[in-house]
N, C-alpha and C positions, 0 to 999 in steps of 0.2 A: 504494500500500500504506500501511497505517496505522502511524504511529509513536506509541507511548504514552510519556508522561512522568509520572513520579511526583515531585511537587514537595514537598520536605520542609520548606521554609522557613516559619517562623512558626507552628509547631504544637507542642503539648505531647505529641502522640501519637507522635512519631517514635521514641521508645524503647519503646513498648509491645510486649509479646510475646503471641502467640496461645496458645490452649490446647495446641496441638501443639508449642509451644516455638520457633517461628520468628518473627522480627520481623514485625509487622503490615505494614510496607512491603514486605517480600519476598513475603508472601502476596498482596498487592495486585498486585505485578508478575507473579506467576504467573497470577493471575486475568485480568489484562489480556491475557496471551498466549493463554489459553484463550478469551478473548472475541473474538479475531481480530487482535490487534496483531502485526505482523510483527517488531517490535523494541520493546524497553522500555528506556528510559533514565531515570536518576535525575538530578534537577536540585536542587542545594543552594540556589540563589538564583533570583530572578526574572530577573536579567540572563542567567544561564545558560540559562534557558528561552527568553528572547528570542533568544539566539543560535541555539538549536535550531530555533525557529520560522522564523528567517531562512533556514536551510538546507533546511528541509523542502519537499518537492514533493508531498506528499499530506496527507490530513487528520490532525490530531493528536488523540489522546486525552490529556487532562490530568486527573490526580487529585491530591488531597492524600494524606497518610499516615494520616488519621484515619477512613477509610471502612471500615465493616464491612457487607458486602452479599453477596447471592447473585451468583455469576458471571454468571447470566442478566441481572442488572440492568446490568452493564457491557456484555454482549453486545448488549442492546437499545439501549443508548446508542450503541455503535459502529456499529450497523446501522440506526438510526432513519431512516425514509424521509421524515420530515416536513420536513426542511430540512438545509442544510449544517452549521449550527452549532446544537448542542443542549446544554442544561444539565440536569443532574439536579436535580429539585425535590422536596423532602420536605415532609410535613405536620407535622413535629415543631415543638414550641414554639420560638420564637426564643431564641437564647442569646447572651450577650455575645461580640462578635468575629465572629459569624456574619453572613453577608449575607442579608438578607431580600429577597424578590422579590415583585413584583406582576405577575400574568399575566392576559392577556385573550385568549380564543380560541386558547389554546395557545402564545401568545407571551409571552416575558419583556419587559414594556414598561418596567420600572423595577427597579433592583437597588441595594441599599446598606444602610446601618445601619437598624435597625427604626424609630428615631424620625425618620429622614429620609423615610420613606414615608408620613408623616401618617396612620398607622392603616390604610393601604390594602394592607398586605402580605397575600398569599394563600398564602405558604409560605416556606420557607427553602432556600437553595442547598444541594444535596446533596454538594458537594465534588468533583464530577466533571463534565467537559464534553467534548464533541467539537467541534472547530473545523474548518470547511471550508477548502479550499485558498484560496479568494478572501479569506477573513477572516484569513489568517495574518499579513499585514503589520499589521493592526489589533491582533492578539493581541500581536505583538512590541512595538508602541507602548504598549499598555496595560500590559504587563509592565515595561517600562523606567520608565514613569511611576509605577507602584505601587512599584517598588524604591526610588525616592527620595522617595516621599510627595508626588508632584505630580499635578496634574490632567492626564489624558491628552488629547491633541488628535489630529486626523487625522494619520496617518503621513506623514512627509516623507522620501523616500529610504529606503534599506534600514535605517537605524537608527531611524526614526521621530522623534518629537519630544515634548516635554513642556512643560507650562506650570505655573507656581506656583499653588497653591490659594489662593483668597481667604480672608480671615479668616472663621472660623466654618464653613469647609468640612469635608469629611469627615476631615481630619487631626485634628480635635478629638474624633473618636469613637475607640473602640477599633479599631485598624487590623485586627485579626483575622489569620487565617492568610494566607499568600501567595495561595493559590488563591481565597480569598474576595475579596481585593483585586483579583485578576485579573479575575474575572467582573464585579465592579462597574465596573472600568475599561472592559471590553468594552461593557457596557450604556451607560456614559456616552458612549462614542464613537458610539452609535447603531447598533451591530451588531444585525442581526436574529437574535435568539436564540429558539429554540423550547424549550418546556418538556417534559421527560419526567417524568411522575409515576410513582411506584412503586405498583403495585397488585398485591395478593396475595403478591408477593415481599417481601423485607425489605432495607432499607438504613438504616443509622444512622451518624451521625458520633459518635466517642467522644473523650473527653478524659482518661480515667483508667482504671485497671484494672477498677473495678467496672462502669463503663459498657461496657467491652469484653466482660466476661463475660456481661452481660445481652444485649448485641447478638448475640454468638455463639450464645447459647441460643435467641434468637428465630430466627436463621437456620436452625439445625438442626431446629427444630420444623416447618418447612414443607417439603413435598415439592416440590422445584424443578421436576421435569418435569411433575407434575400441575398445578402452578400455571401453567406456561407454556402447557399445553394450554387451560386455562380463559382465559388471557390472549389466546389467539388470537381469541376472540369480542370484538367491539367493546364497549367499556364502555357506550356509549349508542347504541342502535340503534332502529329503528322497532318498533312494537308487534307486527306480524306476524312480523318477523324474530326478535324477542326471544323470543316465546312459542311460535312454530310452526316455527322453523328452528333457532335456536341452542340449544334444549334438547337436541338430539340430533346436530347437525352436528359437534361435536368428535369424536365417535366415527368419523365419516367422515374427518375430518382425520387422526386417528391411523392409520387404515387406509391412506389415501393416502400418508402419510409412509412407512409400512412398505413399500408397493409402489413407493416412490421416484418417485411421480408429481410433476411440477413444477406450480406454480401455473398456468403457461401451458397445460400439458396439461389441467388441470381446466377452464380457461376454454374450450378448444376443445370438450371434451365437453359443457359446458353449452350452447354454441352449437348443437351437434348435437341436443340434447334440445329446444331451443326451435324449431329448424327442423322437427323431426319433429312437434311440437305444432302448428305452423302448417299443415303439410300435412294433418293430421287435421282441423283446424278447417275447412279448405277442402273436404275430402271430404264432411263432414256426416254425419248419422246419429247416433243417440244413443250408440252404442258408441264411434264415432270421437271424438265430442265429449268424452265422459267420459275416454277414454284420453288425448286431447290435454291435458285439464285436469290429469291426473295427471303427464304428462310435463312440463308447464309448471311445476308445483310442484317436481318433482324438479330441473328445470333451474335454478330459482331457488335451491334448496338448494345446488346445485353452484356457483352464482354467488356465494353466501356462502362456500362452502368454499374457493374459490381464494384469496380474501383471507385467510381464517383459516389456510390452509396456508402462505401467504407469511409471516404473522406467527409461526407456530409454528416453521417451519424457518429463518426470517430470510433467506429468499431474495427480496430486493427488487431491482428494476431499473427504470430509467426506461421501458424497452421494455415490461416486464410491466405496469406501471401504465397506460401509454398503451393497450396492447392491451385491458386489462380495461375501461377507460372506453369504448373504441370498440365492443367486443363487447357491452357492456350495451345500448347504443343500437341496434346492429344487430339483436340478438335481439328487442328490444321491437317494432321496426318490422317485422320479419319476421312476428311474431305478428299485428300489425295487418293486414298484407297477407293472411295466411291467413284472418283473420276477414272482411276485406272481400270476398275471393273467395268465402268461404262464404255470405255474405249474398246476393251476386249469383247464385251457383250455385243456391241454394235458392229464388230468386225472391222474396226478402223485401224487396228494394229496391235502391237504388244503393249497394252495399257499398263500392265503391272511393271514392266521395265521402266516406263516413264515415271510411274508413281514412286518406284524405289529410287530412281535417280533424283527426283524432286525432294524426297524426304532426306536422302543422304546429303545432298547439296545444302539444304536448309539447316540441317543439324550441324554440319561442319561450320557453316556461316555463323550460327548462333554461338558455337564454341569460341570462335575468334572474337565475336562481339563481346562475350562475357569477359574474356581474358584481356582484351584491349581496354575495356572499362576498368577492370581492376588495376591494370598498369597505369592508366591515366589518373585514377584516384591516388595511387601510390606516388606518382610523379608530383601531383599537386601538394602532397604532404611533405615532400623533401625540399631542402633549400635549393634555390634555383641554380646555384653554382655547381650542384652535384648531378643535375639532370641532363647534362650534355653541354657541349661547347656552344657559345653564342654564334649566331650567323649560320650560313649553310642553308640548304634547301629545306631541311626539317624545321629550322627556326622560322623560315619564311612561310612554310605551310601552316605551322601552328598559329602564327600571327594572322594569316589570311582566314583561317577557320574561325578564330576568335572574332574577327571583324564581321564575318558573314553571320555568325550566330547572334551577334549584338544587333544586327540590322533586321529585327523581327518584322516579318510581313513583307519583306522585299522579294523581288523575283529570285535573286540569288539565294536568299534564305530558303524559300520553298523548293527551289531546284535541288539544293543540297540535301534537304530532308526527304525529298521524294525519290531521288536517283538511287538511294541506298535500298529501296524496295522494302519499306517497313511493313508491318503486319496489316495495317489498314489498306495500304495499296495492294498487297497481295490478295486480300479477300475481295477487294473491289474488282481487281483484274479477273479473278476466278469467276465472280458473279456475272460480270459483263460478258466475258467470252463464252461462258457456258450457256448463257441465255440467248446470245446472238448467234452463236456458232454451234460448237459441240465440245465434249470433254477432251478430245484430242487437241484441239486448238488451245484450250485452257491450260492443259499440262505443258504443251510446248511453249506457250507464252510465259508461264511461270519459270520454266527452265532457262529460257533465253534471258529474260530480265534478271532473274536471280544470278545467272552466271556472269552477266555484265556487271551487276552490282558488286558481286564478290571480287571480281578483278579490280574494279575501281577502288573499293574500300581497302582491299588488300595492298594495292600498290601505295596508296597514300599513307596508310597506317604503318607500313613497313618503313617508309622514309621518316615519318615522325617518330616512330619507336627507336630508330637508330640514333636520332638526335637526342631523345630523352634518356636513353640508355638506363632503364630501370629494371633490375633483375627481379621482377615481381614474383616469380615462382620460388625465389629464395625466402619469401616472406610467409609461405604457407607450407602445408605438408604436400610436397611435390609427388610423393609416392601415391597418396590418396587421389590427387586430382589427375595424375597420369593414369590412374586405375590399374596400377601394376599388380600382378598376381605373384604367387610364391616363386615361380620360375624366373620372371624378370628380375626379381629382387636378388636372386642368387647368381645371375649371370655376371661374368667379369665386366669391368668398366673399361670402355674405350674412350678415354678423355680427349685425345687430340681432335677427334671428329666432332665432338659436341653432341648434345642430346637432340637438337633440332635436325641436324644432318642425318643422324641415325633414324629418327622418326620418319623423315621424308623417304629415306632408302627403304624403310620397312613398308611403305605404301607402294613402292614401285613394283615389287614382285607380285602382289595380289592384282595390281592394275594390269600388268602384262598378262597374267593368267586369265583375267576377265576379258580382255580384248581378244586373246586367242580363242577363248571359248565362244565369244560372241560372233567371231568371224568364221569359225570352223563349222563344217557340216555335221560333225560328230563330236560334241563336247565331251562325251563319256570317254573318248580316247585320250583325253588329257589328264586322266586320273593320276598318272605317274608324275605329273607336274605339280600336284598339290603339295607333296612334301618339300619340293624345291621352293615353292612360293612361301611355305611356312617358315623355312629357314631364313629366307630374306625378311619375312615379317618379324621374326624374333630378333633381328638386328636392332629393332627399336628398344629392346630390353637392355642392350649393351650400354645405353646412356642413363639407365635408371639411377645408378649411384653417383653420377657425375653432378657437379655443381650446375644448376640451371641459372647462370648469371649472365648469359649473353643478351644483347639488346633485342633479339628476336625469339628468345626461348619461351615467351608467352604463347607462341604458336604450337608448342609441343603437344598439349592436350588435343588440339584440333587435328593435328597431323596423325596422332595415334588413333583418334576416332575414325578418321578417313581410312587408315590402314586396316583397322579391324572390320569396318563395314565392307570395304572392297573385298577383303578375304572371304567374309561370310557369303557375299553375293557370288563371288567366283566359285566357291565350293558348291553352293547351291546350283549354279548353272551347270557345272561339270557333272554333278551328281543327278541332274535331271529333276530337281525339286520344282514343284509348281510355283509360278510367280507369286501367288497369294501367300504361300508359306514363307518364301524368302522375305517378302514384305513384312509379314508378321514377326519373323525372327528379328529383323533389323529394327522394327518398331519397338520391340521389347528392349533391345540394346539402347535405343535412344531414350526410352523412359528411364532406364538405369542411369544413363549419363546426365540427363536433365535433372535427375534427383541430386546428383553431386553438385551441379552448378547452381541449382536453386538453393541448396543448403549453403553454398559459398556466399551467395548474394544475401541470404537471410541470416548469415552468421550462425549457422547451426553446425552441430558436430556431425561426424561421419555417420552414415546409416548403421544401425545396430548390427545388421548381418552382412556388412560389406565384405568381410572375408569369404563368405559363402558364395559370392558371385564369381570367384575364381580368377578375376583379373582378365584383362584383354588377352594376355598370353595363354592362360589356362583354358579359357573358352575356345581360343583358336586352335590349340593343340587337340582338344576333344573333337572339334569340328573336322579337323584334318584327318584324324583317325577314323571318324565316321565316313568321310569321303573315300578314304583308301579302302575301307571295308565294303563300300557300295551301299550303305544304308543311310544316305544323307537325309532323305525326307523324314523317315522315322526318327532319326537322331536329332535333326533340327527341331522337329516338333517337340520332342521330349526335353531337349535342352532349353528351348524357349519357354515351355510351360514351367520348368523348374525355376528359371530366372524370374518369371512373372510371380510365382508363388513366393519366392524369397523376397521380392520387392514388396508385395502386399503385406507379408508378415512383418517386414522391416518397418513399413509405414505404420502398421497397427502398434507395434512396440514403441516406436519413437514418439508418436503423437497422441497415443491413448493410454497404453499400459504403463509406461514409465512415468508420465505426469500423474496418473492416478495413484501409483505407488508412492510418489514423492509427496502428494497431498495427504495420503493416509499417514505417512511417516511424520509429517509436520503436525497433523492433528494428534497423533499418539504422543509426540513430544510435549505438546501443550497439555494434554490430559494427564501426563505423568508429572506435571509440575514445572514444565518448561515455560518459556516466555513466548506468548503469541506475537506474531509479527504485527507491527502497526499498520 
């Protein structure tokens, strides 16, 4: 449960009275309760706040006494899903004593006096922050350091530690209010702080009566509920979502809220719409295709509504976010399956081959998207001098991208967002082409645009990544995200070639086997080549134990995914497995891999039964043995069913059984005389 602390130290606003006659600090306390705080405490000093942080066992909401804002602003801060520690950031002009911030990709990467940021300030601290449980020791250390005007250092023991400031340090600046010094200290300690911007609603920090009156007038001039409904729509979305969905989806959001639907419930309904569309695409016929296109569009609207409803009602959960990510991919690939069946059913060609190609391409693309995002976030957190040399094409591309992103609504802005073929544009393309033409045209269009988008983003990201030079895989469990099995972990390490080169080589053998099987008249005659392709594939395991610190090693997971999928497809083709079975097996593999990336994005631990999935190497060895034995269809169906069961059991354990056990254990501790969490 959340504890809120109103910090009164070091501000001239402590004695201000609102238009209703109550002290501003008391109104803030009441707003914090309505924002979701279970308890509100007042702290007169930073030392008192540090003591409260030491005793807290849940997240803390901390505000100064000079904030005038809609209650929704504090509620959004308290429930923000972007990260455990979040600071309110305003676009107001910097004022003496206020902490300026520099943010990149939604993260506060620097905070302090305006002149200390060398003109790179992007906003000012809004006087309120939420601190996650894991960051509470750091908060206490920062508070104690700020209380004595010292530089904070990493906490040592429950009381933390401080170090004297060097000459010319921030002690020479206007120290500002306690809450300003607190957030600057947190940033100095390297805490990962996410920024929450105020949009449509109102939040201002005030120093005197005139500023208070003006801020209160600004608050009352805005309809809070109407603004919250508009805020449920993403500030920056794709072209199709912005102009063909979000123009009317808020009305659906309000209706869903009145019907008390949950975001998860809306997600389930959107899956049913996509499934119905896939069935209609498979049935064929103009009426069925047009009806499927309409259902697909409505399913995408609901796909947007579930997130908008979560933002409007502030019902966020790690489970909901994970489920939404997994459902998005499952819906899209079910549609590919329907299109593939429709192509084959209508005698237009090998629809399953096209569906498998579309799914494989999109999954590998998503893997690169995920890891490039992680790389970019890590680069934003690092000092600029360590993220690459200045100048060069990477630097120019980075600057150009920043300029285009800042020019919201321009032609170049929309072109940049559209050319990468985001999900809204994919669903729109499928709906239009299948309604106007047929499933074959739809799948070919998806492959062509998807391939061009992959080439475009891959080339630009490669150049930018070489400039940033951030070894992002060194910051996580590389073995987990490579999805290595016991065999890959025991192979010798070939360091000179690097893990990315080895992963690319691993994909070449299966690719060559697949091409040979596709071009030959008798794929079964290539059974002897399966062990050769397997040996080439296992070359990817020779880099498992090497350092993944190259500028492009963030591509390793995607390369290994491509290698495993190509090998599975090739073995299936050589073994004469039906197209739908190969599609189903690769689909199960993608579900497993999306589970890993969704957990990475949601900061969750590894799946409980991850070891039982055998790793890309173990699964490929089993598949190769099945191919050599000539029982590919039976073996692929059995292995796919096994992996699906492991996935389902893992989901049940991770999201239901373990949390229930933890809740029962906490209740037992309280019943035995323990202390109940606040």
